[in-house]
Steps between C-alpha positions, in 0.01 A plus 500: 500500500497165675218343298262577222180505701399823665368574846388785712730675739457424866516737791824426688445339839671609819875442522735483793863595528758306695527784750130467586534142623488454878830463682607289792754549776810283470857477614618628163592865434233523230165331572345283232140467385272271697293233330164632383226386737304195391130558443396161641624285786817316409583146603763442767739206496670393823745222423742292706754294305774260608755426228732199503759594237676165469175315432353799313177460695269755659228464759263788546186643647322776308215707639310709248251767597260538208201729440223428252492824300252366243122563510413131534569233765788258451476124545867427434834676492773415252875508552770469232805290590745533207765268647273201440555548127843345560372188675509283191483705182733760359348848452814617322536629144674236289763757403617509863475135605877452487579781738200447727589137565877535470546238773224268379127485566394593851158576639341711772163537665297668771258275688224623731512323837219683683238766437242688701289812469444707814638204701259245349642222276396529134504278195791552262517379141835530321510465123842576360580859587146582620389468863126519559386583854136403556335724759266350757312832505461749218726802520267796461601822321728726707559221754849382588640159589835358602628200312777290651702259283776267613730372227818314411707583192800376307711730282631338181867522402431702185559842348157660516298754700512263795812287494831409653865431426807427709519867606147616579128427510250756371125523533318695230123440464547253785228591748142401419305820425133586477362479149362824360123523488362750246205532263613179328508301825798332666826498304655157542696470176771232481872570516564564129856452383495834318520842658412578860184296567412684820213733587475628857355777711724725711503385862684548829758238597661415832733205454742335743761259362702267724831373364833374634710777654750528214239577233432848365135557413386780268148579385208734443448776756669639808704243688594433861702205628527315828679180602492212744806281567437293186245689287470834325156656457464760225179702509367700206221756487364625169203724431303474175724245332387297201688192635771402747831357378824414679835327462742336743869413484792446734726639227334833423732802507339841544585811299288805565425853386273767645338726242469876530137451601592256778409169333726213604607287201643169620674262258547140618735279299652156549745494209786730404322800349750755367247769404325554833548877486337513157211282618428728794544817295267370228243406764512852642476652153202276420318597820566868427381470140174319567435728798543806280270363230218365719519559876769463767589147606281460809715259702813529712691207356570305182672161507683342206573128552715272288313177419473251214226564243398311187630769265744789501241712672374650822172454682313774680338480842389776735811675632725212389645405161639157415783509244636194324856428610646445154334814366620705797860394437508537122261775389653839426192724518274292729186636335299224664586641843360840403195325356425307820539816706250667269255224586485642851260752341337289228397175670562565869354849543265502199374145463355334191397157382835374372337193345253687279684832453873454546570805282364728769805445720756349262454738207468811714799415720712418195421835338547718806836337581643608164570846641751351744729383222458736207413847373180582313687452171631163621148393596355610166762296315450195719122513461534515122731198506259310726205595281677380184606176668152427636332593172716244322419236763127562470508433126617143561204266443573270796685721750409626751198288584308807611556862409262708710555675832162358598654151500494313833802310631352161411493598131880507475712192432843665519642756741657688208155554349363621832793742528453635148134580561462612861842663536588629153155568356390633839799729519441626147140582588604712797771665292235590242276630779782716634561639152132591469465653848842664512752461782305712749168343403632147539649585837168649606331176395743295714441724801124476466520124449692474828257727682197299394633146536788491748469173698186405310448297183464677167330355194580588138188717500630683809832572328332619182254721690789655694691576181191656343401699807849637563552596135151603398527276192287216370754216472256219423632435152862523614471239772275272296759480223792430730318253726270307265642514146737228379704747298684798643356850471721747312818609673463846665587797279532286190829326573851544634 
């Protein structure tokens, strides 16, 4: 049993199989699943950007169509602008300062130059990464407005989610995005140095990016390109994306693979990568694996872009994955690539508050990806090793600083501690859940979780309810022990 306390059995809720999901027409031989329809109006971003690569500057106009889906009128709207965290401070874990600022300290920003709502100028107050738009008239429930922002930005020469080097410039968490409004109000948390301090609703994006002719531009969504005598314009269209990210370089070299289901996997590199075939094959295998465990990948393309990041890691964005250059060249298994592809399901499709509940996407993605690299026996052995390692760590009186999955990002002082809790402890919890539910039961839980929350935001209570409804079990004690206790619950089945 998972815990000592007892509970009553629950009647299993409805489940859905992959074959029952709606299909869309496409140019591929085998159609893929369409995104589940949103239950409320989504915001639409229409963005025009002009990038000057030499100066690393961007000018832009962003129009956001926003609907008040709450039951009360709004007096203000809040926008998060993560790039402003780099204007003077350094939201970087101390462990990674050396690599982040390999060429010395450099700073970036995004400054608002104009703002209006429905063509009327409005008051804007910028405090760090938070932009407050004061409305001249209340926005009533179910009413929609169009916000227009003009801005200027500078990309720092650093290895981070947004950054640059002598080969490329990349823009992750670059665009200002609407803050989430839920039962707790507007979420305008600062750019914490730990984890992924981002929390966004799925939205539709139409983005045009003007660059010099010799630059290749890659990003989220379906792309078309046109040119004038001295400028290239790259246009992207993305439906129900959690964010929009892109990268540019006049050195990118394209390697590509089309999967059996017709998904285009495009790898863009600017250094001599000797394992391109393995990278593309692993990407296809990862898409196939997560599709088989949850639901088919619902897009026609996946981009992998070489960039510089603060660690030997990758970073996930809708339909595009950033991979650190050094890691891409030196890693043998590239587990981080599979992990970031898995985030297409847990973060992009099924959203969660990554500041309060990072385990919901990090722990679950980490566990599901294990099947790409090892057999059931391999996974069992690895989980026992991870459990023993983490159990030893948790007995240390001063490390880590927090031990619970319920810990927010601001409670961590080291990235290694954050990793041990939200990745390792989170993964162990989902491994224990899979052992309790069985392989078929866990897969049924994942399918139902997708059906209920695709392109929405799930809370911990939503995840727990889905697990209980799909299994017919009362899992209150199980989740409480894994999420809220400082010590680890017993290892499943008594040990290795």
